N, C-alpha and C positions, 0 to 999 in steps of 0.2 A: 256033361255039365257045362254051363256057361261061365267059365272062369279064365282069368289071365293071371300071369305071374310077374312079379317084380323081383329082380336080383341086383344087388349092388349097394351103392352108396345112398341109401334112403334110411329114414328112421326105422323102418321095418325092412331090413336087407333081404329077407327071403320070404316074401309074402305071396299069398294067393288071394285074389279078389274076385267077386262076382261081377261079371260084365253086364252093364245095363245098356239098353238101346241108346245110341247116340253118344256113348262114352268116348272121350278122347284121351290121349296119353297124359295131358295135363291133369285130367280128373283122376286117372290111375295114380299119378304121382302124389296127388293130394291124399288119396286113400292110404298110400304107403307112408304118409307123414312128411312128405317133401324130401328134397335132397339134403344131404349133409354138407357141411362146409368143405369136405374133401372130395365132393363130387365133381367130375369133369362134365359140366352141363352142355358143353359144345359137342360131346361125342356120345350122347345117349343114343342107343340103338333099339329099334323095335323089330323083334324077330317074329314074323308072321307064322301062323300055324302051318302054312305050306312050305316054310323054310326060307322064304324071301326075307332079306334084310333091308329095313328102311332106315336110312341114316341122315336124311335131310328133312328139315321142317318137322321134326318128330313130334313136338309137343302138341301140334294141332291135328295130328293123324288120328283116325278112328281106331279104336281098340275092338278086336273081335275075339270070340272065344278061342282059346288055345294060344293066344299071343303071349310073348315074353318080352318084358321091357328090361333092358340091361343098362344100368347106370354105373359107368366105370369110375374108378378112383383117379383123381387128378395126380399126375406125376409131377412132382416138384423137383426142379433141378437143385442140386446141392448148393451151388453158388456160381458166380461168374467173376471174371477178373475185376469188374467194376465194384462188386461188393467187397472183394478181397482188398482192393486198393483203398476203398473208403475206411475199412477197418484198420489197415496198416497206417493210414494217414493219422487217424485218431491216436493210435498207439505212439506214433512218432512225435506228435504234438505233446502228448503227456511226458514222454521221455525227455524231450527238449526242455520243457518247463521244469522238470525235476533237476536236470543237469544245470540249467541256468540259475536255479535256486541253491545249488550246491549240495543237493541231496543225493547225487550220484557220483 
């Protein structure tokens, strides 16, 4: 059968779609409802039916029967020192204001 699969961060995360002549990865993503906001669109991979992995300029690549498109989840780092410093600065300003007003 002339089908391709989509796995991962799309509106339909485990879909199977009919491959049409000239279809590109961007067309396949559209059929899957597009990527979610959690998708890592920089690291989408196309696994060809013969096992080759395509990982550059993926959206313009041709889709062939048996291909699988993998859309990984974006990994968000918990925080960094700048974010922590910003939060602590705000807390410090609030505590200073309360202390100055005699509420602490």
